[in-house]
N, C-alpha and C positions, 0 to 999 in steps of 0.2 A: 294311686300310683305316685311315687315320689318324683321330684324333679330329676334326680339322678337316673331313675329308671326310664323316664321319658327321653333323656339325652342319650342313654345307651341304646334305646329302641331306634331313635332317629339315626344314630351312627350306624347301627346294624342295617337299617333300611338303605342308607346311602351306599354301604359296602355291598349289599346285595344288588342294587341297581348298577353299580360299577362293574360287578362281575358279569351281569347279564349284557351290558351294553358295550363293553370294551372289546368283545370278540371281533367285531367288524371294524375296529379302528385300524386305519392303515398307517403303520409307523413310517413308511417311506414318504407319505404325503405330509405328515406332521414334521418330519425332518426337513423336507423340502421347504415348507413354510418357514420353519425356524431359521434355516440358513439364509433364505432370501430376506427375511425380516432382519436378521442379524447384519447382513451386508448393507442393506439400505439404511438402517438406523445408525450403524457405525459411520457410514459416509456422511450422513447429515450432521451428527453431533461432532464429528471430527472437523468438518468444515466450519461449524459454528464456533468450536473451541479455537480453531486456528485464527478465525476472524477476531475473537476476543484477545488472543495473544498478540496479534500484530496491530491491534487497534491503536496503541500508542504511536505507531509510525504514522498513522493518519491524523491523529488528534494533536500530537505534540507540535507546537509551533516551530520547534527547531528540528523537526524530523525531515530527512531528505525526501520522504514521500509526501509530506504535508505541503511543502512548497518547493519551488525551484526557481532558478533565475535563468532567463533566456536573453541573450544579446542579439539584437536584430539590426540589420541595415537594409537599405533599399538595394535592389539589384542594379548592378552597373552594366548597362547594355551598350552595344556598339553605337546606337543612336544617341544615347546620352553622352557618350564620350566625344563623338564627332560634333554634336550640337552644343556641347558644354552645358548640358542640362543639370539642374540641381538634384542632388540625392539626399537632401535634408528632409527632416520630418517637420511638418508644419504644426502649429498649435492645434488645429482641428484633427490632424492625424493622431496626435498624442491623446487628445480628449476621447477620440473614438476607441482607441485601444483601452483606455482606462474604464470605458463604459462597458466593456465585455465582461460577462459573468465569471470568466476564469481568471480575470486580472485582479491582483491585489493592489499593486502600485507600479508606477513607471518612473524610472530614473533617467536623467539626461546626461550624456557624456559631454563634457566641455573640453575643448582642446586649446593649446597655446596658439596665439596669433603673432608669434615672433620666432626668431631663430634661436635654437638651443644647441650648444656644443658641449659635449661631456668629455671629461677626462677620467678614466677608470684606471686606478693603479693598485697594485698589490706588491708589497715588499719593495717599493721603489721602482718597479716596472709597471708601465701603464700604456694605455692606448687612447687615442683621441677619436671621437666619432660624433656625427650629427645625431640628434635625438629629438624626441617629441614628448610632450606631457599630455595626460588626460586626467580629468577629475570627474567625480560623481558623488552624490550624497553619501554620507558616512554609513547610513543604514543598509546600503548595498554591498559594503565591504565585508570580507570574511577574515580580515586581520584587524585586531585591536591593539593599540599601543598608546601609552601615555605621551609619547613624543609626536603623536600624530596631530600637529598643529604648526602654525607658522606665525612668527612674530617679526614684523618689519623692522623693529628696533634691534633684533638679534637674528639677522637673516640666516637661516639654515633650512635647507629644503629636505623634508622627509619624503621618501619615495617607497612605494610598494611595487614590486615587479612580479611577473608571472613565474610560478614555480616551473613552468615548462622551460624557461630560459636556463635555469640551473640544471634541469635534466639534460638539455641539449649539450651543455658544457660537460657534465660528468660522463655522459655516455656517447657523446659524439666528438666534440672538439678535444677534450683532455686526452683520451686514449690515442687519438691520431697524432697528437703533438708530444706525447710522452710526458704529459703534465699530471700531477696528482689530482684525484677527485676531492671534492670539498663538501662538507655538510652545510646546512643552512646557517647554523650558528657560527661556524668558522667563516663563512662568506660574509655574514653581517658584521663580524668583528674585524676581518682582515681587509676588506675592500674599502678603499678611499674614493669618494666621489667628489667631483668638482664640476659645476655647471657654469657656463658663460652664456648669458642671455643678451641678445642684440635686437634692437628695434626702436623706432622713433628717435633715432640718433643717440640712443642710450646703450651703453655697454656696462654690464656689471657681472662680477663673478661671485658665485655662492658655493658654500660647502654643502654637500649632500649627505644624508643619513639614510641607510637602508634599514627600514623598520620591519620588513617582513616579506613573505612570499605568498602570493594568492593562487589558489586552485580554481577560483571562479573567474578571474579576469585575466585575459591574455593581452596585457598592455602594461604601460608604466604609469602609475597613478600618483598624483600629488594631492594635497588637501585642497578643498574647494576655495577656502579663503586665500590661499596662495595663488590659485589660478585667477581669481578675480583681481587681486592686487597686481599681479604681473601683467595681465592683459591690459589693465588700465595704464600701467607704467611703460611697457614696452610694445604694446599692440595699438590697434586703432580705436579701441574702446567700443567698437560697434558690436551690438549683441546679435549673435547668429543663432539660427536654428540648429539643433543637434543633428549630426549625421549618423549617430549611433544611439540606441536606446537599450536599457536593461529593464526587462519586464519580469516582475515577480508574479508567478502564477500560483493559484491555490489548488490546482488539480493537474499535476503534470501529465497524467494519462488521458486527459480530455482530448478527444479527436478533433474538437472544434478549433483548437489552437492551431494545429497544422493547416487546417482548411482555411482559416482566416488569413494566416500569413501568406499562403499560396495565392489566395484571391487578390491580395493587395500588393503582391510582388515584393514581399519582405524576405530577406535571407536570414537564416539562423546560423550563428557561429557555432562551430563544433558539431557534436552529434546529439545535441539536446533533444531534437525531435525523435531520433531513434530511441532514446531512453524513454521518452513519453509514450511512444508506441508500444514498447516492451511492457511498461507498467499498465497500459490500457489492456494489452493482451492478457496480462496476469489477472486483472479484474474479471475479464471474460471467462478465463479458465476456472476461477473460483466459483463464479456463478453457475457455470455448466456442471461442475462437480456437485453443487448443492441440488440442482435440478435433477441430476441423475439419481442422487440419493433419495430424493422425495419420490421419484417415479418407481424406484425399486421397492420402497416402503409401501407404496400404494398397491403395486402388483402383489407383494407379499400378503397384504390384507385380503385381496381377492382370492389368492391361493388358499388361505385358511378358510375363507368363506365357502369356497367350492368344496374343500375337504369336509367341512362340517355338514354342508347340505347333502353330500354323498353319503356321509356317515348316518345322518338322520334318515335318509331315504332307505338305506339298508336295514335300519333298525325300526322302520315304520310299524311293523307288526308288533314287535316287543313293546314299543312305546305306547301303542294303542292299548295293548293288554294291561300295561301298568296303570294307564289312566282309567281303564274300566275297573280295575281292582281298587280304585279309590285314591291313588296317588295324585296329588295336585300337579298342575303344569309347572309350578315353581320347583317342586321337589324333583320332578323328572329332568327339568332343564338345568338344575343346579350341578349335576354331574358334568355336563359339557361346559358349563360356565367356569367351574373350578379348573377344569383341564385347560381352558383357554387362558385363564388368569395365571396359572402356574407357568405355562409356556411363555407367555408374554413377559412375565417378570424375569424368567431365566434369560430370555433374549436381551432384555434391557440391562441386566447386570453384566452379562458377558460383553455387550456392546460398550458399556462404560469402561470396563477393564481394558478392552482393546484400544479404545480411544486414549486412555491414560498411557498405555504402553507406547503408542505412536507419538503421543505428545512428548513423552520422555526422550524419544529419539530426536525430534526436531527442535526441542526447546534449547539445548546447548548452542545450536546454530544461531538462534535469536539472541541468546545471551551474549554471544560474541559481537553482536551489533548493538549491545547495550540495551536490549529489550528484555525486560524481566518476565513478560507474559502476564496474562490476565487471570481472572477468577474462573473456576470451572462450574460455578453455580448456574450460569446461563445454559451451558451445555446440558447439565443435569436436568434442569427445568424443561428444556426442549425434549429430552429423552422421555421424561415422565409424561409430558403432554401428548407426544406422538403415540406412545404405547397405551396411554389412557384412552385416546380417541379410537385406536384400533380395537382395544378391548371392549369399549362401549359399543362400537358398531357390531362386533361379534356377539355380544350379549343380547343386544336388541334383536339381531337376526335369529338367534337361537330361541329366544322367548316367543318370537312371532311364529316360527315354524312349529314349536311345541303347542302353541295355542291353536293353530290351525288343525293339528292332529286331534287335539282335545275336542274341538268343535265337531270334527268329522266322526269321532267315536261316541259323541253324545246322542 
């Protein structure tokens, strides 16, 4: 007999076995398995792909999710007010914060130790007010400018102010006074600043330059070199501990941050801790989604196993007859194995298609945040691994059951 005849005979045998065994196959059970497996696998690979797409937010050093800045102070209690207690941070306090696993670095706010009077004028009209200065290391600033420096030989004070101040003017003060609103660029060019510093018997007037607006800092910032120079000239030159700190954290959603600040009586400026809690909650939700997807996939696996065992049980007599007629256990089990492989491959393909459709929906939202998305290779590998493991478990179970029937019929 030629090789072609053997192949034709083998094909005819498989076709005959399929006709004999398919009568007891429950289509509803197979559809139920397929849908459950489809939902579970889609959830898992979609969660994996979403993680890949947003990974730059967690890996990029400049990402808003990778790091954040928290400004802290000590709580001002009634007792500290009456007893005039210190609300400054000691060196040991700062070192303890720096030693925390969520802390990247700590910056100290320095303040002026002298009197500051400012004249703010626009188009010849101005106002006079008392003011204060603060400084901190440049790496904590969110405004960069070539004029951010101070030269005692050409004294001109560059300042950065909070963007909130301009917002208050544009949407609070200006409408109530019938004044026009102003953009940041217009304010930077139109506003003239003049500062008069008094202290140590010295009085000196400086021209000021508004170099930018900060979204991170709710204060009036000057360069550190100017703060040191002016405190030595107009202040008492005594080095003081800072009363405010800016902390750069590497995991904004870490619940240990809020717990640490609460235990030590530190207050956080703004709503930074609420943002951290929201990010931590998001991480929990993503983890729950992945767990749910895995559970559904595992349940789908057992649904198919139950369907196969019921099917084999219904066909026990036919299977035993085929084994007695000389068909090998591998030949008999091949029919069910092929059916499982076809179903699992179809589920995997449809799951990947659904994942890509859902990704096409949310990816434009990430692109709007300047996130380009990641590779789909990892999600595809996960899909192949999961379905391969499920298929392998099904194949081993089928072979074991057929082998038991073969032993019983021998």
